[in-house]
N, C-alpha and C positions, 0 to 999 in steps of 0.2 A: 709429310705434314700438310702440305698445301693441296693435296689431291682431293678429289671428290669421291665420296662413297657411292655405291649403287643406290642406296636409299635417297641420297641427296639428288642424284641424277633423276630418279623416278619422280621426286617431288617437283623438280624443275620442269620435267616433261609434262607433268600434270598441270602445273600452272600455265605453261605455254598452251596446252590443249584447251584450258579454260578460257584463256584470252582469245584464242582463235574462234572458239565456239561463240563467245560473247560478241565478237565482231561479225560473225556470220548471222547471228540472231538479229543484230541491229540492221544488217543489210536486208534480211527477210522482212522485218517490220517496215522498212522504207519502201521495199517493193510492194508489199501489201497495201500500204498507204496510197501509192501511185495507182494501183489497180482499182482501189475503192473510190478514190477521188474522181478518176476519169469516168466513172459510171454516172456521176451526178453533177460534176462541177460545171458542165456546159449549160445546164437547164436554165439558170437565171440570166445567162448572157445571150439567150436566143434573140431578143429584140435588137441588141447591138450588132450581133452577127448578121442577121437578116437585113438590118439597115445598111450595113456596109457591103455585103456580098449579094443581097437579093436572094431569090429562091425560097420564098415563104412556103410554097406548095409542097416542097420536098424536105423541109428542115428536119422533120421527124426522123429521117434516115441518119442524122447525126448520132442519134441514140440507137436506132435499130441496127445500123451497119456495124457499130462497135460491138453491140450485144451478140449479133450473129457470128462475127469473126471470133470473139472470145469463146462462144459456146461450141462451135463446130471444130475448133482446133484443140480443145481440151483432151479428147481421146488420143489424138495424134501425138501431142506432146507427152502425154502419160506413157505411151509405149516407147517413144524415143528416149525418155529419161531412164526407162528400165533397160534399154539396149545400150545406150552410150554413156549413161551416168547423168546425174542431176546438173552438175556444173556446166557442161557445154550447152545443155538445153536452156538453162537459166541465163547464161551469158548471151546466147544468141537471141533469146526472147526479149531480154532487156534492151539489147542493141536495136532490135526491130521496133520496140515500143518507143525508144527515144528518137529513132529516125522518123517514125510516124508523127511524134509530137513536134519535131522541128518542121516537118512538111506541113502540118496543120497550121503552124504559126505563119507560114508564108503563103497560104492558100490564096488564090486570086479570084475564085468564085465558089459558089456553093457546091457544084459538082466536084471540084478538086478537094474541097474540105471534107466532103463525104467519103471520097476515095481514100484520103489520108487517114480519116478516122478508122476506116477498115484496116489499113496498115497498122495503126495503133492496136486495134483489137487482135490482130495476128500475133503481136508481141504480148498483149495482155493475157492471152490464153496460157502462154508459158509461165507468166508471173504467177497467176492464180494457182494453177495445178502444181507447179514445181515447188513453190513456197510451202504449200501444205504438206507435200511429200517430204521435203527436207526437214520440216519440223519433227516428223516422226523418225527420220533417220538419225537426227542429232541427239535425241533423248531416249532413254529407256522408258518402258511403259509407265513406271511409277512417276516419272517427271513430265510426261507428255501433256497432262492437263495444264501445267504452268505455261508452256510455250503456246499451246492452243488458245488459252484464255488471253494471253498477250495479243495474239493475232486477231482474236475476236474483238478485243478492245480497239485495236488500231482500225479494223474494218468498220466498226460501228461509228467511231468518232469521225473517221474520214468521210464516210458516207453521209453523215448528218452535216458535217462542216462544209462539204463540197458546194452545195448551192449558195451558201453565204459567202464563201471565198470567191466563187465565180462572179457573184454580183458585185463584190467589192472591186475585184480586178477590172471588170467590165466598166464600172462606173467611174473609177478614179485613175485607171491606167489605160488599158486597151484590152479588148477581148483576146488578142493574140498572146497576152501574158498568161492566159489560162493554160496554154500549152508550153510556153517557154519555161514556166516555173518547174516543169517536170525535168528539165535538162540537168540542173545542178543536183537535184535530189537523186535522180536516177544515176547520174555519174558517180556519186558517192557510193550508192548501193552496189553498182557494178564494180567499182574499185575494191570494195571490201570483199565481194565474192571472189574476184580474181586473186586477190592477195591472200585471203585467209581460209577459203574453203578447201579442205583437203579430203578428198574422197578416197577411202581405202580400195585397194584392188580386191574385187569380190568375184567369186565364181557364181555361175547361174545355179539357182536352186535345183534345177533338174539334172545337173551334173556335179553335185556337191562333192562327190568322191574323186572326181577327175583332177588331174594335175593342172589342166588348163582347158579353156572352152573356146570354141570358135563362134564368134558372134554371127547370128543369123542375118540374112539380108533384110533390109527394111522393106516392109510391105507398102511400097509407094502407091501401087494400084489401089490397095484398100484405103490408104489415107485419102487419095483423090476421091474415091467413091463415097467415103464417109463425109468428106467436106461438101461434096455436091449434094448428097442426100440431105444432110442437116441444113445446108443453106437454103435449099428449095422449100423444105417443110417449114422451117422457122420463118422464112419470108411469107409463106402462105398464112401462118398464124399471126404474124405481126401486122400484116397489111389487110388481112381479111376483116371486113366490117369497118375499115377505116378508109383505105384508098379505093376499095370497091366492095360491093355487097358479097356476103358469104356464098351465095348461090350463083354468082356471076361467072362468066366465061374465064376471066383471069384466075379467080379463086379455084374453080374446078380444075383448070389446066395445071395449076401449081400442085394441088393435092394429088392429081393423077400422076404427074411426073415424079413427085416425091415418093409415092407408093411403088412406082416402077423402079426407082433408084434403091428403095429398101431391098427389093428382090436382088438387084445387082450387088449390093453390099453383102447380102447373105451368101451369094454364089462366090464372090471374090474372096471373102473371109474364110469360107470353108476350104478353099483350095490353097490358101496361104500357109506357109510353114510357120510364120510368126505373125498372126493377124493383128491388126490395130485394135480391134475389139474382139478378144478371144472369147470362145464360148464359155469358159469356166467362170467368167464374170457373172453370168446368169445361172450357171448350173450349181454354184455353191450357194446354199441357202442363206448364209449370213450376208454375203455381198449382195445377193439379189434383194433380200429384205431391206437392207440399208439403202440401196439405190431407190427402191420404190418409196420408202418412208421419207427420204430426203427430197424426192420428187414432189411428194405431197407437201412437204415444208415449203418448197419454192412456190407451190400453188397458193397456199394459205397466206404467205407473206405479202401477196399482192394487195390483200384487203386493207391492212393498215398503211403500207407504204404508198400506195397509189390513191386510195379513196378517203383515208382519214383526213388528210389536209383539206380536201374539198368539203368534207362534212364539218370540220372545225370552222372554216371560213363562211360557208353558205348557210349552215344550220345554227351554229353557235354564235356566229357574227364576230369571230376573232380576226385580228389583223394577221397578215402572213407570218410575222415573227412568232406571235403567240401560237398560231396553228402549228408551226414547225416544232415548238417546244412540246406540244401535246404528243406529237409523234416521237420526238427524240428521247422521251423519258425511258423508253424501253432499252436504249443503249446504256443506261445506268445499271439496270438490273440484269441484263443478259450476260455480260462478262463476269459479274460477281457470282451469279448462279452457275455459270460454266466452271469457274474455278472451284466452287463448292461441290460440284457434282462428283468429283473424285472420291469424296468421303462417302457418298451414297453408293456409287457403283462398286466400290470395294467391299461393301457389305451385302448388296443385293444383286449385283451383276449389271452388265451393260444394258441388256434388254429391259429388265424391270425398271431401271432408272429412266430409260427413254420412255417406257410406257407411262410411268408416273408423270413425266414432263408433258407428253403430248395429250394425255388424258385431261390434265389440268388445263392445258391450252384450249382443248375443245370446249370445255365448260366456260372458259372466259370469253371465247369468241361467240358462243351461243348466248351469253348474257348481254352482249352489246345491244342487240335489238330491243332489249327490255329497259334500256336507259330512258328516263323521262324526257319528254319533248317540251321545249328545246333543250333543257338541261343546262348544267354548269360545266365549265371546262375541266374541273378537277375530276369529274366522273369518267370520261373517256381516258384522261391521263392516268388515273388509278388503274383502269383495266389494262392500259398499255404497260405500265410498270409491272403488273402481275404477269402479263403475257411474256414480257422479256425474260422474267425469272423462269417461267415454265419452259420456254424454248431453249434457254441455256441448259436446263436439265436434260432436254431432249437431244439437241444436236451434237454437243461435244462428246458425250459417251458413245454415240454411234460412230463418229469419225475416229476417235481414239480406238474404239473397239475393233472396227473393221480393218484399220491399218495394222493392228496387232495380230490379225489372223493370217497375214501373209508375210513372206520373206522380202528381202530387199529387192529381188529381181521382179517381183510382182506388185510392189507397193505403188509405183508410179501409175500403172494401169488401173489399179483398184481405186486410188484417190481420184484420178481423173474421171472414172466412171461415176463416182459419187457426186462430184462437182457438176459433171455434165447433166446428170438427172435433176439436180437442184436448179440449174440454170434453165433447163428445158421446162421444168415445172413453173418457173416464173413466167416464161414466155407464154405457155399455155394458159396460165392463170390470168395474165393481162388480157388475152383475147376473150376467154370465156367470161370472166367477171365484167369486162367492158360490155359484152353483149347482154349480160344479165341486167346491169345497171341501166343501160339504154332501153331495154325492154320494159323494165318497171316504170321508167320515166314516161315512155310512150303510153303505157296503160293508164298512168295517173293523170297525164296531161292531154290525153286524147290525140297523141301523135304530134304534139306541139314542138317537139325538139328532142335532141339527144343530150347527154350529160354535158358535153362541151359547150353547146349553145346556151343551155340553161345556166350553167355556172358563169359564163361570160356576162349574161344578162344580170345575174345577181351581183357580180362585181361592179357592174355599172349602176347598180342601185335601182334597176327596173324590174326585177323579178318579184312577183306577188307572193303572198303567203302560200298559195297552192304549190308554187314551184319549190319553196322551202321544204314543205312537207314531202313533196315528191322526191327531192334529193335525199332526205332522211330515210324514206322508204327504200330507195335504191341502194343506199349504203348498207342499210339493215339486211337487205337481201344478199348483198355481197358477203357480209359477215356470216350469215347463215351458211352460205356456200363454203366459206373458209372453215367453219366448224365441221362441215361434212368432210372436207379434206383432212382435217385433223383426226376425225373419227376413222377415216380410211387408213391413215398411217398407223393408228392404234391397232386396227384389225390386222394389217399386214405384219406388224411386229409380233402380235400375239399368235398368229396362225402360221407364219412362215419362218420367222427368226428362231433359232435354237435358244433355249432358256439360258444356256451358258455358251458364250462365244468360244470357239476353239482357238484360244490365244497361244501363239508360239512363244518360246523363250527368247529373250533379248540376245 
C-alpha cells in the first residue's frame, strides 16, 4: 500500500530534473551577468582608479587586456569543454575569474591592475563560451530560444547597467568594490553549478557505436599557438592608431609577427590529432557562414555602442544619462525580438529569418546619416529601438541553428568559434571605424584634431559649431560603414549558408 509505483518514481525524477535544470539556468544567468558587467563596469570609474594608482597613459589596457584575454581563450575553452565536459571547464573558469577579481581589488599600481584584469579575462572566456554551450545542452531545439532570450536579456541589461553601477560604487564606496562585488555573485553561481549540474556520460560522435572511447590528448601546442597568434594580432588592432601610427615600426612588427604566427597555427593544427581549431569549423558551409555573419555583427555593433553616445552628447547636446538612454533602448527590443524569432524561423527557416533581420538592420543603419541636423533625441532612439528588433531576429536564429547542426562532442568548439568571430569583429570594428571617424574629422577641420580631442573640447564648452558638424559627419560615416558590414553579412548568408540548416535530432 505505501510503495511507490514506477509512474510516481518517474514523476518525482522529472520534478527533480526540473529543479536541477532551473538551478543551473540561474547559475548560467549569474555567470553571464558577471561576464557582461566586467566588460563595461570599469569605464566610469577610470578617474578614481587613475587618481589612486596613477598610470593614465596606459589605463586603456584595463579594457584591452580583458578583451584580448577573453577573445583568444574562447577557442581553447570550447575544445576543452568538448573533451572534458562543460562542468569542469566552467568551474575552473569561474574560479579563475573570481581569483582575478580578488586580485584586482587589492592591486597596488596600474601595472598590477592591468595584469589582474588579464587574469579575469582568462576566466571570462570560459564563462562566455561555456554558458552559451550549456544553454544548448540543457534544452531541446524547440525550447532553446527561451533560454537564449533570457541570456540575451541578462547580457543587454548588465552591459547597459555596468557603467552606472561602476560610477555609483566609485563615487559612494570605493572603486575596489567594482571587483569585490563579483565575489558573492560568482560564489553563488559556482555553488549552483557544482551542486546541480549533472552531465551525462556521453560517447564521442565519431565513435558512437563503440562501447567506450579513449579521450584524445589535449592539443596544448595548438592552444599556445592560438593564444599567441590571437594576442599579437588583436594587440596590433587595439593599439594601432592609438598608441602608435598604423604604419609605424611597432604596428608593422606586430602585424608581421601575427601573420607569421598564423602560419605556425596552421602547421601545428594540421599535425594535431584533436586540434583546438579543427578544419571542419570552416569546411562546413553552415558553420563557416554563421562565423562570418556574426563577425560582421561584431563589426557593425561598434557604430552604436562606441559612437552613438558621443553623437548624442556632442551633436544633440544631451547629458550623459540621457545619451545613455538613447543607446540603451535597443536592449528593450533585442530580447523581445529574439524570443519572437522562433515563430518566424519555424515557418521560414533559420537562414531566411536571419536574412530578414540583417537586411532590415542594414536599412536602419543606412538611414541614420539622413537624420536631420541637429535633430531630436527621439529620432536616433527610434532607430536604435528598430535596430535592436532587427538584430534580435538575426543573431538568435543563427546561434540556435548552428548549435543544432552538431552533436554534443562538437558543440563547444562550434559555439566558441562563433563567439570568437563576433569578438574579433568588434575589435576590428573599433580600430577601423575609429580610423574612419578620425579621418573625417581631420578632413572637416583641416587636421585640427582627432575624435577624442574634439569631444573633450565639446565637453568643456569650447568646441565651435564647425566641430559639432564634423562630429556628426564622422558618426554618419561610421554608420554607413556599419550598414556595409550588415550588407556583407546578408550576402554571406545568401551565398554561403544553405537555405535549410542540417539540423540533427535532439
